[in-house]
N, C-alpha and C positions, 0 to 999 in steps of 0.2 A: 503494499499498499504506499510506504514511504516512496517507495523507488517510482513508481506512477505518479505522485506529486510531483517529487523532483523531476522528473522528464516533462511535465508539463509547462512547468515553471520554465525550466529552459526553452521550450518552443515558444513560450510568449516570450520570452526576451530576444528570441531571434527574429521574432516576426517584425517586418519593419511597420511602422507608425504611420508612414506616408503612403496615401493611396497609390501615388504612381510609381513608389518603390515594391508595394506589393502586386502591382499589376504587369509592370515592365521589367522586374529584373527575370533574368534568366531562371528556366524552368528546367527539371531533368527530364521530362517525359510531356508530350502535348500530344493529344489524339492526331492521328495522321490527315483527317480529312480538313481539319481546322490549324493544323500547323502552323503557328506562328501569327495567329490573330488571338489577341486578349483584348476583353472589355473591362473597362472601369465603370461602374455602378453608381459611384462617389461623385459629388460635383466637382467640377474642374472650371476653371476661370480663362480667359481669353485674355493675354496680354499684350499681344501685338500680332497683326498680319503683314504679309509683305505680297506683292505679287511680282512675277516675272514670265515671260515667254518661254514657251516649249523651246528643247532644242531635238536633234536627231536622237540621241539617246533617251528621250524622256519616255517617249513608248516603250521601254524595256520594262520601265516603273509602272505603267499604266496601259497593258496590251489592249484592254477591253472598252478601254476610252481614246484611244489616239485620237480619233476626230470629234471630241465631243467637246473642246475648246482650245483656242490657241496659248491660254493662260494656266499658270501652275500659281498655287498660295502655299506659302508657309507661313505658318502659326507658333507662336509661344505661348504654351497651356502651363497650367501653375495648381497645385493644390494646396498652398501657403506653406509648405514645407519645402517644396525645390521646384525646379521648371523644367520642361523639354520644348525645344524644337521639334517639330512635325511640318509632315506634308500632308495636307489635307487632297483627299481624291477628287479629281475632275467631278463626280459626280454632285459634289457638295457646292459647286461654283455658283449655281443660281442660288443659295442661301446668302453667299457673299455679294454676290452682283445686287440683290436688294436691298442689303444691310440688315438681314434678318439675323445673321452668325455675324457679329461685327466684333471689336474691340470692347472690352468691358463686361461681354454678356457671360451666362451660367451657362455651361452645357453638363450634360449626363450621357450616360451609354453610349462613351465614346469607346469606338473598337479599334484598338490600335494593331499594327502588323509588322514586326520587325524586318527589316530589308536586310537578303543574304548578301546583297552586292552594295554596300553602304560603302560612300565614299567618305572614308574616314578622316582623311586630310582635310575635307571640305566639310563635312558635318559636326565635325568634333568629336569622334567617338562612334558611340551609339547613334543609331538611324531610325527612324518609325515613320510610317504611313498612317493616315487615320481614313478607317475606310467607312465610318458612319458615327454620326452622334445625335443628340437631341438637344435643341436649345430650348431652355427652361425659360419660357415666355413670362410666367409669372414672378420669376426673379425680379425681374424689372432692369432698367438699362443701367442702372448702378448697383449690381449684384457684385462685380468686382470691387469697384472702391469700397462698398462696403465691408466688404468680407476680410480684406487684404490694408487696410486704411491703418492698421497698427505696425505696417512691414514696410522696409525698405526693399521694393520689388527688385532693383538692379543689385541689390544683394543676395537676393535667393539663389541658393546652389543650383548648378545645373544637373540634373541626372546622369548618372554614371561616371562622376567626377569627384576626384578628393577636392578638398577646400582650397588646395593649394594650385590646381591645374587652371591655366589660363582658359577664358572663357572662349567657345567655340567662335570662329569668325562668322560674321553677318553676312553669306555669302548662299545664294540659292542651293538648297540641297538635290534638286533634282534634274538641274541643267548646268552646263558649265557657262553660266552668264557671270559677269564681273560685279553685277550691282542690281537692285532692283528696281521695278517701276513703280512711281505711285500708284495708291489704289484706283483712283478716281479721274485721271487724264495722263495721257502719254507724251506730253508736251514738257513737263516739268522733270527736272531729277530728284533723286531721293538716297539716303544712306549716307553716313559718316565718309565715304570714298570722295565724294563731290565736295566735302567741307573741308578736309584736308589739302587737297588742291589749292584753296585760296590762299593758304599761307604758304603752302611752299613758293608760288609763284610772286607773293609778296617779298619773302627773302630774295628771290632775283631781281625784282625790280629794286629793292635798295643798293645792290650790289653796283662799286662804281661804273661800270660800263655796260650793267644790266645783261650780263650773259649766263645764258642758263648752264646746266651742267652738259658736257660733252664737247666746250667751245673753248678754243683756246683763248687765255686772257691777254696775249698778244695781238689778237686779230685786229686788223685796222676796222677805225670808227667809219670811214668814208664807206658808200655803198658800192660796192664791187660792180653792180648792173643795176640797171632800170627795168621796168616794166615795159617800158617801150620796145628794150632790148630783148628781152626774153618771148613778147608777141612777136617780134619781126622774124627770129630764131625759129619760132614753133610754125608758122607760116611758112616757112622756105622748106620745112620739114627735114631741116641739118641738125646736125648736132646741138644739142641744149647747151644754151650758157649757162657756165658754171659762175659761181658768185652769191655772194649773198643780196638777197633786197632789205632795203630799209624803206618801211612805210607807215601809213596811218591808219588807222582805222576808223573809217567813216561810219558804218551800220555795222549790227550785228543782230544775227537772226535767232528765232527759237530752236530749240533742239529739234532734231528730227530722227525719231526711234524707228528702226525698219527692221527690227529681229522677227524674224518668222522659225516655225516649227522646223522647218526644213534647213534653216542656217544655222551653223555652228560659230559664227563669230560672237566672240566672249562680251563684248561689249559694242552692240549694233547701234552707233548713235553718230550723226554728224551734225555740225552745224557750220554756218557761211558768213563770212566776213568779208565784206567790201572795203577794201583795201585802195590806197592810191599813194602814188610819188608825183615829182613833179612831170612824168610824162605820160600820165594816164593813171587807171585805175584799173581793178581785176576783183574778182572773187577768190578769197582765200578759203578752201575747206578744212576744216579738222574734223579728222574721222578716228572712230573708236575709241583707244584708251586717251588720246590727246583731249578729245572733249572732257575725260572725266577730269586729266588734269590740268586744264586751261579755260575751260568754259566760264567759270564763275569770274575769274579773277580779269579777264579782258573785257575790255567795254570801250566805247566810241569815244576817240579823242587819243587814245594811247597809240604810241610809238614803237613797232615790232620790228626786229632785225629778224628775217628769216632764212634760214638756210636747210641744205638738206631735203629740199622740196621736189617735186616733180610737177611737170606742165602738162596737163590735159586739154582737150577739147570740152567746153562746159555744156551743161545742161542748158544754158540759154541760147548758146550758137544751134544745138541740135533743134532746138522747139522753133516753130514756124513764127518769125517775127522777132527773134531775139535780138536784142541793142548789138551793135557791132562791136560797142567796146567790153560786152560779156563773150568774146568769143573763146577767150581762155580762161583755165583757173588754174590757182596753184594748190597744188594737193599736197597736203600736211599730216604724215602719218607716222607711226612709232615705229614702222620697218618697212623695207624695201622700196627706199632707203628710211632711215631713221632721220626725221624732220628734227630742226632746233628753234624754238624759240626763244627770242630774249626780249622783255620787256626795257625799253631805254628810257632813262629817267628824265623829266623836263629839262634840269640842267645841262645834260648831256648832248642835246639836240641840238644839231648847229645850223644856223641861218643857211648856209650855202646849201642846203640840201633842197630847201624850196619846197616843203611838204605843205599840202594845201590845209585849210581848216576843218573842221567839220564842220558840214553844211547843215543849218538849219532852216523851215520855213515856218515860221509861226503865222498863226491865223486866228483873230481874236474871234468872238462868238458873232460879233456883225458881220465880219469878212465871210464866214460860213455860210450864212444865209444867201448868199450870191454864188459861193463856188458851185461849179458842175459838179455832178459825178463821177466819181474816178479819183478827185483830186487828192493828193498826198501832200500831207501838212503835219505840223506839230500843234499840239495845244498846250497852254497852262492855266488851270482855273482853280477854283476853292471847291472843294467836293462838299456839296450839300444832300446828297443821296450815293448810298451804297447798296445796291440790292444782294439778295441771298444769291449765293451761288447755284447754277444750275447746269445742267448737262444734256446737250444735245448730239443727234448721233451725225456723223460727218455723211456728208454727199459726195464724198469722192469715190466710193463704189462699194458695193456689196461686201458685208462684214466689216466696214469700216468701225473703229473705235469711237468711243465718246469723246468731244470735247468740252470742256468747262469753261464756261464763260458766268458774267455778272453784268448788270447793268447798271452804269453811274452817270449822274447828272452834276456839272460843273457851271461855275459862274463866275465869270469875268467884269462885270461892270460893264460892259458894253453894248448888252442887249438887255430886255428883259427876259426872253425864254433861254433858258437853261442848255447847256451844251450836254447831249445825251450821247454815251459811250457804250457800244456792246463790247466789253472787254473781254477777249479769251486769255487762256494762259500765255505768256510771253516769256517762260522758261525763267521767271523770278517769281520762284512761291515765296520767298522772305520779303520781299517788297510788297507784293499783291496782298499777302495776308496784314499787310499795316496799313492798307486804305480805308480811312476810316472817314465820316463825314467831318468837316473843319479840317481836313488837310490838304497842302499844295500840293497837288498832281501835276507833272508833265509827260504827256504821252508823245512819243516821238513816233512818225511815220506811219499816220492812221490814214485811212481812207473814207471819203465822204460817200455816203450811201443815201440816196433820194427813195422815198418809199414808190414803191410801183404803181400804176395808174389803177383806178378803182377805188380808191379812198376818196370821203368827203373832204378832205383837208390835205394839202401836201405838208408832208412831213421828211424830217433828214436827222442823221445821225452818222456818228463816227465807228467805225470799228478797224479790227486789226489787219494788218499785213504780214508778210513772214518777218520784217524787221522792224515790228512795233518794240518799243522798250519803254518802260516807266520808271518813274523816280518819284517818290512819295517823301515827304517831311516823315522823320523818324527812323527812315533807312541812311542817311547821313550823306548821300549822293549830293544832293544840291550844292554843297559848297566845292566840290570838286568838278563841276560840269560846265563846260565851256558858253552854255548858254546862258548862266546867270548875269553877262555883262551884256546880254542883248537888248535893245531900246525896247521890243515888246514885253520882256519879262520884268524889266524895271518899272514898264508902264502899270503894269500888273502891281506889283508890288507897292506902287504908290496908292494906286485905287485902295489897296488891301489895307494899310495904314487908315482909311477913312472910313471902314466898313464898322458899323456897330456889331458887336460881336453877340451881344446878347441877342439882337434880333435875328441875325443868322442862326444861332443856336435855337431857337425859339422853331425852328423851320427845319433842321437839321434832322432827316430819316434815315433808318439803316434796317435792312433787312424788308421783307414783304414782294409778294410777287408784283413785276412790273412787265404790264403788255406795251410794248411798243414795236415797231410804228402802229397806229391806229389800225385797224380790220378793216379790211375791205366791206364795202357796202354791200354787196351782191355775191350770191353763190358762186357765180360764173368765174368772178374773178379771183374768189377766193380758191377754187378746185384749179385754177389755171396757175396760182403759185403754190401746189401741193407739189409739183416736180416729180411723178412717180412714187408719191406716197399715195394710201388708199385712198380714193375718193368719198362717194357716199356711202356708209357703211350701215350695216343692219345692227339690232341690239347685239347679236350674239357674237356679230365680227367684230364690233366694239370690245366685248369682253375678250376676245382671244387677242388681239390687238394689246390690251392693256396688261394682260397676263405675262407679255414679251418686255414690259416697261422695266427698266434698270433704276437704281438709286437715284433719286434727282433726276432723272431723265425727262424730258420736256417733248411732247409731240403733239400735231396738231390733226384734228379729226372732225367730220362733218355727219352728222347723224340727223335724220328726219323724226321727229318729235313731238309733242302735243304736252302742255305745261298743266299738271293736273293738281297740283297743289303747292304753297309757297308759305316758307315759315321765317321767321326772323328771329335771330340772336343778337343781343344786344348789350351794350354796356351799361350797368347802374340803373335799371328801368324800375319802375314802380311794380306792385304786384299787380296792380288794374290792367298794364298792359300785356303782363305774361299769359293770358287766358286767351288773348286775341292774336297771339304770336302765330298760328298758323291758321290759313283761311283755305276754304277750297276753291279751287276754279274749274267750272264746268271746262271738261274737255269737248273741242267742237268734234262732229264727227271725222273719220279719216277722209273721206272722199272729198269734204270742203277744207280739208288741210294744207297750207301751203309749206313746203321743203323749210327745214330749219338747221341752220347751222349754229351750232353753241360751240362758244370758248369754255370747255367744262374742265375743273381741276378740282382734283380731290386735295389736293393743297394749293388751291390759288382761290383767291378770294373774289374774283371777277369773272362772270360770264356775260360774255358778248355775242350778238348775233353776227353768223357767218364763219366762224373760226374754232376750232376745239384745243384744248391743251390739257393734256393728264399727264401728270407728274409724279415720278415716285417719290412717297416721302421716307424720311429718316427713322429708321428704328422698327419698320414695319413691313413685310411685304407686301406688292402690290395685291396679291390673293388674299392675305387676310383682312386687308386695308380696305380694300374695293368691294369684297365680296360676304362682308360680315351682316350678320343677323339684323333685325331690328329692334333687338335689346336696348334699351336704354342704358348709356355708358355712366359711369358713375361720375358725380359732379365734381367739377373743379373747383378749389377754392378761388376767390378772387385775386386779381394780379394785383399787388402792392405797388404803388408808385416807386419810381426809380431812386427817389430822397432818401426812404426808408431801407435802404441796404446796411449790409455790415461793411465796417471800416477794412476789413480785411482783403478787400476786393480791389480797392481802390488803387487806380495808377496814380502815375505821378503828375504833377501840374501842366495842364494843358492849356495853351493860348495861342491865338493867330499870329500875336508879335513874335511868341519864340518859335512858332513854326517860319517866319519870313526871316528870322535870322539868323537860319541855315545857309541863305543865300549869300551871307556876309563873313561867315564863319568856316574855318575848314571842319397723358393721354386721357384725353378727359373732354369737359364740355363747360362753358362759362356757367356759373352759379345762376345767370339770368337765363339760362337755356330750356327751363323745364316748358313744355308745350303740350297743349290740348291736342290730340290727332282726332278728327273726327273719323265715325265708324266708315264712313263712304271714300276716306283715304286709303289708295293700294296698298298692301302688305305684304311682305316676303322678302326673300333677297334683292340686291338690287348692288348696280354699281355706284361709286362715288361715296362720299362721306358728309358729313354736316359738320364737320370740325372742322375749324380753321387753325392748323397745326403753326407752331411755334414761329417758325422762319418764314410763314405764310403772311402773317400780319406784319404790315411796318411799325417800326417802335421808334418813340422819340430816341434821340442819341444823347448819350450819357457818357459825358468825356473821362468823368473819373473811372466809371468802369468799361472802357471801350474794350478792351481785351475779353473780357468775358461775355461783352454782347457780340462780338465779333464769334464767339465761340459759339453762342446760342444759335446764332443763323446759319454758321459755318457748316462744312461737310464733316462726316463721320472720321475722327481721328483715326491715324493706324497705331499707334501705341498708347497704353493704358495711362503713361506719364502725362499726356497731352490731353486727357479726358479730365471733362468738370461734371461734378455733378448734376442733376436736374434740378437740384433745390436752388443753386445758383443761377442756371439757366432760365428760369423759368419766372423771374421776378424781373422783368422788364413790363412795364404797361403797354399799351399800344399807345401810338401817337393821335390823341384825340382829335386832331386839327384833319384828319386823315380818314381816321377809322372809328366809327361810332358802333358798328356791327356791320353783321352780314345778312342775307337773305339765301335761303335753301329752297332752291326748286328743284321739285321732284319732277322729271319728263318721262313721259312713256313713248318708247320707241314704235312707232306706227307700222313696221314691217313684221315684228315680232312679240310686242306688248312689253320688251324688257325694260324695268324701271331702272332710272340714274338719279342721282341725288347730287346737283350740281351747286357750288357755291358762287354767288353774285354779291359782288360788292359795287355798287352804281356809282358812277361819276357825278360829283356835283359842280355845278358853277364854283368858283372859287378856290377848289381844292387844286392844290399844288403838285398833287402827285397823279392824279389820272383824268385825263379832257376828254370830257363827252364830245361828240360830233357836235358841230356850232347851229345845227339845224334845229330852229324850236318846233317842238311838239306838244301833246296836250298829256304828257305823262301816265298815260296808261299803260299796263305790263307789256301790252304790244310794241308800243313806241319806245318804252325805257329799253327794252330788250334790242330792239331794233337801232337804234342810237346808242346802245352802251352806256347810259348813264340816263339823269334827269335832264330836264329843260333848260335852256340857259336863258330864258326870258320869264320865267316865274318862281319863285320859290321854291325847293323840293316837298315833295308830299312827307308828312311824317308817316313811319310804318303802320300805325294805326289805322289811317286812310287806304294805304295800299292793303 
């Protein structure tokens, strides 16, 4: 008996207390049918998610899903005692792409599979794949933050290593790629490898002659050849001219990621620099690992010494209509041959080189009103609105990735109409993340876009080109850029010193859905602009299309439907109004109804005739969000005002004067949303949502908590350390001048009677955020929907009257 007790005690001492250790430690015997598969029933937490493109060897790990997706995802899981890096099976990609499986969530029933062909040098020892898991939705979005709040996540031990072992390298586990791709776009960079390149190049810039590694210290500072000599030799098809080029960077493109599953390139990136010397200009292309080492540190205005390059025919010359000066490109690669790049510091730039200055073409707001479409220009302005990040599918071809963008509105004092900018990624994530209202923003090489015909009023906005770069206060770039001495920039700064900061702050908005330009006035013009997207859809076709939506993806649809009921959810309403919030509108017969195209968005407060936009929502998959039952959700606590916040989140002092100095120096529902649903309102599963989610409603800008406010409307973070709890993100009140409530319209598809809930925030006269069509009307529901808002000729009706 004593021996039995002693044996049981010894067994208990040997049994690991850590769930990951109990699940993943080597076992002496496993059933042959399930060899290597082990399931952890206890909860685990997702600490990070990373994305990368497959390569030819990735099919060996997932042979049954070789064509399921172009992407693989690595994840870091933890049980609170240790952590392990794993690769998720491609079958789970849909949960990541809809943000159902996200950083900070809790997962259960995780099935691991140990790899027999683990790349130990890349995976840091043990290597596992996750075949299946279940996201614990009931635990909430803050499950990991709450469970691991008392721990330092970065200090947790790695599974399979002792305390003195170095951490595993942060590289893709199932493909030979040198770095990861951001979760939500392919134009930005991600990972520590890009950060380290900046310090390395900065050291090279501070050297006496600016020479990089591998260049002789006694190499002459005079340029050996000019671009004209290189171009002439290439055209003659003779021997390449030997010698270094000394050039100035005029423009810098965004990153281009070209990694494909059939490609084995470890660093599939390229970037284009437009460079020039006294004899002409050309394109210098950074390839592969040189992008990682140099892209962040190179900027327009720098003087470079290039050697070890190759001369090629440029893509612009091969394309029809390419400019004659773009006939060659200077190819810079890490091998065959190995290119050398030196940054020459300003004191070492010789006057006899006669290098051209960086060109700028600033246009003020009043000048943009008369600029023709396609004009390339630069703008500077004060940000008064910074919208939520959204994603749109690229029209470059089938299977193209999603592009991230946001809407901005700038003021420069030259016109009453703000400058609207649809800003896509510029491969400057550290700068774009700091674009807040009340910031001074410079956008270079943006293009003027005029709205197509078929709209009630002409409109224009700016958008990206391949060479668009942005510079914002707080990033430290204004003081070192050549444009700060230009007359147009100085004129803007003089106007800025006369601005009433309090008045601008009262109008500053952040977040919210922003529909621009105004929608076409007819279905014919809308369908003409669809450019290959589905046309008029039935209810079931719309359902299938929404199931394909990814996280924060925005798309336009058209559907023929009738309005069956209308409800209103407002802020601070009295009890006498709540019982009247939902009124039934008798639907006309299908034979007498006309085609109705609606701007439909579960996360959008706006619904307008002639176009539809459905956006994936953060934290909830489209299927769960769009096709939920009609059960009433839990009530949401009233949103507190911004001033009633803890001081722990407050940022440093913020003022327009300090911003201008950089140029001189180096799930739920509102508490008022209870509603009475008449018996004749259709019930059952439906598309859409009655909720206005956090990032959908515009918020009054709070300068002292701008970082937290940006996180509240931003995209899901990739690391737990960058995630904030919902109790902080949900503490910003809607902007009262713009949002006082929203309507929910229940639509019935005429084709198959599918029900759709669509949010509608009508534009009102004097609203600086949404502008209705200027034509007066009688403020009936038909005319309100047709014009996108209330009539500008009379005061808007109260929800009680509607």
